[in-house]
C-alpha positions in Angstrom: 113.8 100.9 94.8 114.6 100.5 91.1 112.8 103.7 90.1 114.4 105.7 92.9 117.9 104.5 92.0 117.5 105.3 88.2 116.3 108.8 89.3 119.2 109.4 91.8 121.4 108.3 88.9 120.1 110.4 86.3 119.1 113.5 88.3 121.4 113.3 91.2 118.6 113.7 93.9 115.0 113.7 94.2 113.3 116.7 95.8 109.7 115.9 95.6 107.7 112.7 95.6 103.9 113.2 94.6 102.1 110.0 95.3 98.6 110.0 93.8 97.8 106.4 92.7 94.4 105.4 93.6 91.9 102.8 92.6 88.4 102.0 93.7 85.6 99.5 92.7 82.0 100.7 92.5 80.6 97.7 94.1 78.3 97.4 97.2 80.3 96.5 100.3 78.5 93.1 100.7 79.1 92.1 97.4 83.1 93.2 97.2 85.4 90.1 96.8 88.4 89.8 99.0 90.6 90.1 96.0 89.1 93.6 94.9 89.3 94.7 98.4 93.1 93.7 98.7 93.8 95.4 95.3 92.4 98.7 96.6 94.3 98.5 99.8 97.6 97.4 98.1 97.4 100.2 95.6 95.9 103.1 97.7 97.6 102.3 101.1 100.5 99.8 100.9 101.8 101.4 97.4 101.9 104.9 99.2 103.5 103.7 102.1 106.4 101.8 99.9 106.8 104.9 97.8 107.2 107.1 100.8 109.8 104.6 102.4 111.7 104.0 99.3 111.9 108.0 98.2 112.1 109.2 101.9 115.4 107.5 102.6 117.7 109.7 100.5 115.7 112.9 101.5 116.2 112.0 105.1 119.9 111.5 104.6 120.4 114.8 103.0 117.9 116.6 105.4 115.8 118.1 102.5 112.8 117.0 100.4 109.0 116.8 100.2 106.5 114.1 100.0 103.1 115.0 98.9 100.2 112.3 98.8 97.1 113.2 97.1 93.7 111.3 97.8 90.6 111.6 95.5 87.4 113.2 96.7 85.9 109.7 97.1 88.1 109.2 100.2 86.1 111.6 101.7 82.5 110.5 100.7 80.7 107.5 101.3 78.7 106.3 98.3 75.2 104.4 98.8 75.4 101.3 96.3 72.4 99.0 96.1 
């Protein structure tokens, strides 16, 4: 919320949010630690959800704004790791 509040104070409004944060681990699924898995989920999914919630609030209040979420190509592909 701090970033949103600074943007609103300095710019007056936020018209567009582009959410493009993402991380991965090139690790075979059976060897991936719970901590690595949680880091990926927290960044790619939970982080996106939080950004949308925070920045959507003033957009909804003024009935204007856009949210664009970008995923990498690896979200569509499965890689075989041995």
